Structures are given as structure tokens and as C-alpha cells.
N, C-alpha and C positions, 0 to 999 in steps of 0.2 A: 504494500500500500504506500503510495507516494506521499511525501510530506504535505504537498498541496492539498490532497484529498483529506488528510488527517486534520489539517488546519480548518478546511471548510466544514468538516464534521463537527469539530469543536465549536466553531462559530454558530453552527446551526443548533447545537445542543444548548448553547448559552443564550441565543437570541430568539429562538422559536420554541414551539410546544413539542418538538421532536424528542422522542425518548431514546435511551441508549439501545433498547431492544430493536426499535424500528431502524435505527442507524446501522446496527450490526446486520440486520436482515438485508437492508439495501446494499451494504458494502459487499455482502456475499453474492447478491444478484449481479452487482457490478463486475466482480471478478469473473463470473461465469459468462456474462454477455458482452462485456467491454463497453457498455453504455455509460453515459455520464451520470454522475451522482444525482444532480438536480433533476435530470430527465426521469430517472426512476422514482424519485420522491414525488414528483408531480403525477406520474402514472398511477402510483399506489394511493394517491389522494392523502398522503401524509402531510404535504405542505402545498400552499398555493404558489403559483409562479412568482408573484411579487416577493414572497418571503425568501425564496431561493435566490432571487436576484439581489435582494438587499444584503443577504449573507455573502454573495459573490463580490458585491461592491466593497464590503468590509474587508474581505480576504485580499482583494487586489488593490485596495486603497484608491478606488476611483468613485466619482459621484454617481448616485442613483436618482433618476428623475421619475417621480410618480406622475407628474405632468410636464410635458415638454413646452417651454415658453415660445410657442409659435409666433406670437405677435412681435417678439423681439428679434426674430431671425431675419437677417438681411438676405433677400432672395438672390443677391449677387453671389452668395456663398455656394449656391448649387448650380451656377452657370455651366461649370465644366463637368458636372456629374449627370450622366443620362438618367432620366427618371426610372427606366427599367433596371439599371444597375442598382440604384438606391433601394428599389422595392425588393429586388432579388436578394440583396444582402442585408436588408434591414438596417440601413445607415442613413443618418441625416446630420450634416454639419450645423451647429447652432451658434457658434461664436468664434471670432478670430482675435487674438491679441499678440503681444510681443513673443510669447512663449510657443505659439502655434495655434492650430485649429481644434476646437473641442467638437468631437463627433460622437453623437449618441448612437449606440449599437445594441443589438440584442445579444450578441456573442463577441465579447472583446478578446476571446482566445483565438480568433481567426486572424492570424498574423499576415496571411496573404492579402486579406482585404485592407488591413492597415497599411501594408506596403503599397497597394494600389492607390489608396487615398493620398498617401504621402507624395506619390509621383503626380497625381492629378492636381492636388491643391498646392503643390510645391511648398510644403510646410510640414513641420513636425505635427504629428497627430496625438491629441490628448483624448483617449477613449472615455466615454461615460456610458452608463447602463440605463436601459428602459425596456418596457415590454414591447414585443413585436407589434401588438395592436396600436399602442400609443405612437410608435415610430411610423407605422403605415399611415395613420391619420395625419401626423405632422407632415409626412412627405406629400400627401395629397393637397394639404392646405398651403404649404410653402410653394409648390410648383404651380398651383392655381394663382397664387399671389404674383408669382413671377410672370405668368401669362398676362394678368391684368396690367402689370407695370409695362409690359411690352405694348399692350393696346394703348395705354396712356401716351407712351412715347410716339406711337404711330399717329395718335390723334393730334399730338402737338406738331407733327409735320404737316405743313400746308400742302394740299393737293397741287397747288400751283407750283410749289417748289419741287415736288416730285416730278411734275411734268417737264421741268427744265431738262432733266436727263433723257427725255424721249426725243430730243431734237434729231438724232440720227436714227435711221432704221436699225432694228435689232433682230438678229437671228434668235427667235424666242427659244428654240430648242437648245441653244448653247449658253443661255443666260444663267447667272447665279442668283441666289436669293437676294443679293444686294442690288440687282437691276432695278432702276426706278419703276419700270412697268409692273414688275412683280410687287413691289412695295405699294404701288398705287392700287392695284386690285386687292391686295391684302387689306389695305386701309378701308376700302369700300366694304369689304366683308366684315371686318372688325366693327366698323361703325354701325353697319346694318344690324348686327347681332346685339350690340349695346343698346341701340335705339328701338329694339324689338320690331324691326321691319319684317314684313312677311314676304315682300318681293323687292327685287332690284331691277329696274328697267334701264337699259342702255339704248337710247333712241337716236338714230342718225337723221338729220334733216339736210336740206340743200347746202347751207353754209355753217351749220353748227352741230354739235353733239350734246345731247342732254342725258344726265343720269338722275333718275328719280327713285325714291324709296316709297313703298306703300306702308304706311304706319296707321294702325287702327282703321284700315279700310280706305284711307285717303292717300292719294299720291302727292308727294312733295319733291320739288326739284332740289337736289343737294349740291350738284356740281355741273359745270359746263366746261369739259376739257376742250382744248383746241381741236378743230375738225381733222387736222392732219394726223392725229394720234388714234383715229377711229379703227384702222386696221390692226394696229398693235394691240389695242385693248381687246378687240373681238378675238384676235388670234390667241391671246393669252388665256382668255376664258375657255376657248375651244381646247387648248392644250390641257388645261386642268380637268375638263370634262371628257377627255379622250375622244374628241370629235375630229373629223377630217378638216384640217385647217386649209386645205387646198380647195375644198368644195364650197363655193360661194353662191351657187345658183339654186340649191335645194334646201328646204327646211331640214334641220337636224335637232335631235333630242339627246341629251346626255345627263350625267349625274356627277356631282362632286361631293366627296365625303371629307370633311375637315373637322378639326378639333379647335375650339376657341375658348380660352379660359376654362378648360375642363369640361366644356359642353360639346357633345357630339352633334354636329350640324350636317344634315343631309340637304344638298342643294340640287334641285331639278333645274336643268338648263334647257331653254328652248331658243333656237336660233332660226330666224326666218329672213329671207332676202326681201328688201323693199326697194323702192325707186332710188333711194339715196345711200344704199349700203345695208349691211346686215343688222337686224334689230335683235337684241339679246334680252331675254327675261329670265331671271333666276328666282325660283321659289324656295324660300328657306324653311326647313323643318327642323325644329330643335328636338332631337331624339331624347334628350335628358329632361325634357319638360315633364312636370308632374301632371298626371292625368287629373282633371278637375272632376268634382262631383256635381250632380245636378243642381243643388242649391247654389254652388259657386258660379254656375253659368247664368243664373238669373231666374231659375224656376222656383216657385214657392206657392204657398196656399193650396187652393183647390186643384190647380193644374198639376202641381207636384204629386199630390195624392193620386190623381187619376193616372199620371204617367207611371208611377210606381206600381199601381194595380195592373196596368196593361202589360208592363214588361215582365211581370211574374205569371202571365197566362201561359198555358201549355202549347197553344197553337194559334196561328193567324199571322197577319202581316202588320207591322207597325212602320209607317212611312214617315220620313222627315223630309220636308220640301223647302225650297227657297232658292234664290239665285246663287251663282258661284260666289264663294267667300262669305256665306252667311252662317258658317259654323255648324253645318249639318253633321259632318263627320265627327266633330268634337262632341256633339250631343249624343250620337250613337255610341261612341266610345265610353261616355259617362254612363249610359244605360247598361252597356255590357259589363263595365267595371262593377256596377251595383249588383248585378245578378250572378257574376262569375263565382263559381265554387267548384271544388273537386268532384262533386257529384254530377256536374253537367259537362257534356261534350260540346264546346262552342267552336265553330269553324267559320272563318271569314274568307271572302274573295274580294280583294281591294285593288285600286289603281290610284296611287301606290299605297303600300303599307306605311301609314304616317306615324303611328305609335305602336310599339311592341307591347302586347298584353300578355302578362304571365299566365300560363296555363291555357292559352287560346291558340288554336292552329290557324295561322294566317297565310293566305295564298296571294302572291303578287301576280296581277294580270300581265301577260306578255303576248301582245298581238302578233309579234314576229314569228312565234311558234304556235300560233292559233290557240293560245290560252286566253280566252275571252271570259267575260262574266258568265256567259251561258255554258261554255264547256267546263269552266271551273266549278260552276254550280252543280252540273251533272255529276262530276266526280265526288263532290262533297256529299251528295245524297247516298253514296256507297260507303261513307265513313261513319255511319250510325250517329249522326249529329242530333243533339237536342235543340240547339239554337244555331241559326245560320245568319250571317250578316253579308249582304250583297252590297258592294260599294255604291252602285248606282243602277237603277233600272233605265236602260237607254233604248231598248228595242222590245219587240213583241216576244222574241224567243226567251229573253231573260225574264220578262214579266210572266210568261206562261209557266216556266219552270219554278219561279218563286211562288206562284199561286198554287201549283200542284204540290209543292213542298209543304206549304201552310195547311193545305187540305188533308195531307197525310200525317198530320200530327207534329209538325215542326213550328217553332216560333221563328219568324223571319223578320229581320230588321233591314231596311234599305232606305236609299234616298232617291229623290226624283226632282228634276229641275222644273218647278212651276212656281208661280208668284204667290199663290196662297193654297191653303189646305183643300178647299172644294175643287180647285182647278186640277188637283192631282187625280181625282176620280175621273173627270172627263178626259184627262190626258191618257190614262190607261185604256179607256174605251176607244179613244181616237187611234191608239196604237193597234187596236184590233182585238183587245181582250173582251170576251163576252160580258155584258153587264151583270149577269147572274153570278159569274165567277168573281167579279170585283166585289159585289155586295156580300158574298158569303165568305170571302177571305180577309178583307181589310178590317182590322180592329179599330184603328184610329189613324189620323194624319195630323202631324205637327208641322205647322208652317212657322218659319222664323226668319228674323233679320238680326244683324248685329248693330248695336248702337254704341256710340262713344259716350263714356261717362265724363261729366264735367270735372275739370281739375279742381280738387278741394283747396289747393293752395291759392288759386287766383279767381275762383268763381265769384261773381258779383250778383248780389240779390237786387231785384228790381220789380216794378209793377208793370206787367205787360199791358199794352193798349187793348182796347176792346176789339180792334181789327185783328190783332195777333191771336187773341183768344178765340175769336170766331173762326179763324182759318184752321185752328187745330181742333175745333169742336168743343170748346169750353165756354162757360158763362162766368162772369165776375164772381158770382156766389160760390162757384166750384173751387176757387182758390182762396176763399176767405180763411185767414189764419194760417195759410201755407206760404212757404218761402220758394219763390221761383227764381232760378239762376240764369245768368247768361255767361257765355264763354268770354274770357278776356285774353289770357295768354301770359305765360311767365317762363323763366328758364327751366323749371321743373317739368313742364309739358312741352318743351321746345317751341314755346309761343303759339301753340295751337288752341289752348283753352280746354283741351280734353286729355284725359289720361286713363287708359284701360277701356275695355269693352265688355258688354253683357248682351245676352240674347233677349229680344222681345218676341212674343210668340202668340199663336192661336192654336188651340187644341180642339180638333173636331173628332169626337168619339162617334163611331157609326152606330146610331140608334136604329130601332125598327122602322121609324118614319123615314129616316135618311136612306135606309136600305131599300125601302119601297120606291123612293124617288130615283135611286140608281137603277133599279129594275125597269123603271119606266123611261130610262135613258134621258132624264131631265138635264138641263144645262147647269153650269157651275153656279150661276146667280141664284137659281131656285134652291139648289142644295145649300148655298150659303145662308139664304133667308131662313131656312128651316133650322140650320145649326145655331144661328143667332137667337132664334125664337126659343131654342132649347137651352140657351144660356152660354153659348160660346162667345168669348170676348175676342174681338178681332186684333190683328197685330197693331193697328192704329190705337185701339182702346188700351192695349197693354202699354204702348208707348206714352200715352197721355198720363197713365198712372205713374210712370217713371218721372215725368215732369213734375207732377204734384208732390211726389216723394223727394224731390230735390236731387235726383240722380243724374238727370241730363237736362237739355235745353229744348225749347220749342223749335228752334232752327234745326237741331239734330233730328228730331222726330219727323219734321217736314221733309228733310233730306232723305231719311231712311224709309219712309212709308208713303203710300199714296192714299188718296181719299177713297173710301169704300162706297161704291154706288150700289145701293140695294133697291 
């Protein structure tokens, strides 16, 4: 038995609850297996990892950290240490002084790692101890902080300054990360993620180039690079998306996967030729976004109760409708998250898979190999599903299979592009679905829009004019004792007056009377009148309630909704 082990045993006996009998037993196992003393003690549940580490720190005369001071760590310390190396070896440098660099490790006996760090950091290494869990957490936080600092540095660089370096044509395939064109595109992406933009538009015109972000559903121009850099910018995006940079006559679609400040961002790229050059649109999907619950999306009261009742039914179709960018997919994901459980087999077919749901089988549509919604749906039915989600009903074939699935005991979720809930019924009939199939399969239709919420920092209360109230369908007595806001704009909301979005909606549950109207092939207006008579609040009605509750403005509801003609 080595003196080091004896000493560690003595320290453990003195500073922990370990007994001599337990130590003798563990030392015997150690002689037979060659395992480390601490490892055996933890396996036998005689001591906790922290107790072994404290004893080891006493034995070696090095500090032990129960908590690593992440806030005090300079991110520059990890500049030369790849994150994969740090995670693999459980090491994080925390401070540098005249005597060297203090590095917290889970195993200070690994001399080869200390030698590596001495070469990387060009300094003497002073080991310290902490648990692997604490070290891994510190690594994640320090490297994320390093990424944020990089973003700040990029933001401080002017786009005009970056453009100076683009004066000469560049062979993009031979450029380094220091090339101004690459830094310019990186800055566009960093800033878009920070400002929570959903899309980036690069638009060529006859004499200029415009770059716009879509933030909370509205496009804002952020930069106008010189027209002569149009080809360089377009080619760089194509290289990142693995597209053909030589092809400028045909539309192309691609994908970029990047990591920004610890967030996995999936970017869908669409390039189309126009009269003045190629137009590029990038749709940003944050894979690390936390999936929202229904109340977070703006659902509450009676509507929330009805939706929760519908999504727990055994069979039928629940449709969500609205224009592009109205949050339909997010609502369906929230519904699936609510009902997801190990007892259920949930399978989806989507274009694209926007969020990954744990325990859910998700199929990505791929038209190039004839994997469409319809073919994917057929395959799903052979997988013994309880619940099916179809990304969108676009054609008669998909509609027919979805309806047959619902009639054979499956609960089906899907979206459809119509302006309101009653319009979805007539759209299905127009596609060629028999009215009796529509009436017997649809449980409910949810129509929705996304509205911007007024910024709490700069919102200004005021008394609307009678004309403004009349336009939105309110009377002066309706707002008695209520605070109505208008948007102003401040740095917190990038001078838009709005920050964040929520859904406004109308929920049409298919009653016996509505079912009868569908069978008679009635138009959407007649169906809507019956739904309102039965208590359905329209999208405009829901929007008006948000104004009265102080969540948004009259202007925003007028922008997002149209007058319902009944």
C-alpha cells in the first residue's frame, strides 16, 4: 500500500464518517481490482463524491471549490482551449496571476492534461479541485459568455467599415474567417438572433441593395450595402448553404446550421432570381427555444378549457388556420406538448421539423424523393399511431387520408391556410372532400393571428377619439375605467413601440347545427353567423379584449385583423 493511499485513508478517517472496517474492506477491493480508492468508496455508497474530493484536496494541498466563481472568470482565459477538450477532460481555467494559471479539475492526478495546459496557456498550472458537474456547468457558462462578448465586438463594428474591405472581388472559397465579407454576414446573423428576427431579407433593386429583418411580424430595413457588393454577399450565403454559386438563373433552397451564443440556429435559405439580381430570404429557427404552453401563447378562459377538452379526445381532426406566420405550428406544438406521454404513440409529418419533441416520431417532408405529406401520412398509419400531426393540408389527397385516419380512431392535428375558422370548412369542400366527411371528422377549427404587445417601458396611456373607437367597434362606455395605450418607441423595443407577440384567436367547435349547415354545403358566412350565435368570439373580438386589457394598441389590432361582415 502506497504512502499516498495511507495518507488519504487517514484523512478520510479523520474528516469523514468512514470507519476503519469500511476502509480496510475498500483497500482490499483496491488491491484486487486496481481501482482508485475514492472511486470504490463512492460505488459502495460509503462516502459522497464531495467528501472524497475534499479529502483529496487536503492530501494534495490544493483548493477545493464547492462553487466555481463563474462571474469572475475572464472569458479570454479559455480563448486557446477548445470547448471539446475542456469538456472531455473536465478542466476550466479560472484565474491568472504572477505565479501562473489556476485551473479547476476533477482529477488533478492526470499529469498529461496539466502538461497540455501548460503548453496551451504558456504558464505554470496551479490545479484546484471541483466536481465534474460543477466544472461542466462552468464550462458551458464561460464559453457562452465568450460567444456573447464576440457578438458585442461584432456589433461594435460598423457594417460600413466592414464593407470597406469588399472593394476588391474575393474568391469566396479561398477566404479566411477574417475576410470582411464573412464578418459582414456573421454580423447580420448575430444581430438577427439578438434582435429575435424571424427572417432576413437581402433584396436587390436597380441601383441599391436592401437588407431587412422581420421582427414580430414586421419588416425593418437595417442596412443598405453598396450595390457592387451584391454578388459577394449572395455568393457567401450560397457557400454557407451548400448551394451552387454558379447557378444564377434558377431558384435554389438550402439550409445553414450554426451555433450563436450557445443557441443552435437552423436557417432555411431561399434564393430566387429577379430582374435586378438574386433575392435571398433566410428563415431563422432557434432549435434551443423552449416550447411554450398554451397559456403562454395567449389562450385563456373558456377557449383554453375547450381546447384542452378537444385535444384529449380519442379521434377526429383539430385544425388550426391562419395566414403564413400566424403561429399555427407553435400552437400545434403546444397542444402536442400538453398531451405527450409515454402511453401515447405520436407521429408527425412536417415541412420542416421546426422543434424537436421528446418522445415524438417526427418525419421531414422531402419532395425530391417523393416524401410528401400524403405519402408520409400513409406510412404513419402503418406505425400504430394514437395521435398524428400533419404539417399542412394542401391538397385533396392529404385531406382524404387525414379524414380517413380520424374516422378510424386517430386524433389528427393539422393546419390549413385560410383567413378564418369557417373558411376552413368551405376550403376543404372546395378541394373536393365530400361535405358529409368534413362534418363527421372535424372536431373544431382554431383561427388565429399574431399581434405585437405594446412595450411596457414606453407605452403611453391616452383617451382614444370617438372615431378611433368606432373603427375598432367600441363605444366610450366600453373603456370606462380602462387604460388604453399607444405605441411610442424606446431603445428597449428598438423604437418600434412593441415588444413580444401573442396569439388572438377564434375557436369554432363543430356543433350539431354547424354540422347540419356543412351537410347542406352552406357558405362560410352562414356557418360563421351560426358559430357567433352559439357564442364564438371572432378574432377581431379577441383583439378588442386585448386592447381593453392594456396588452396592445388599437392600431395593432386594425393592422392584424379585418372587419367581420356578417
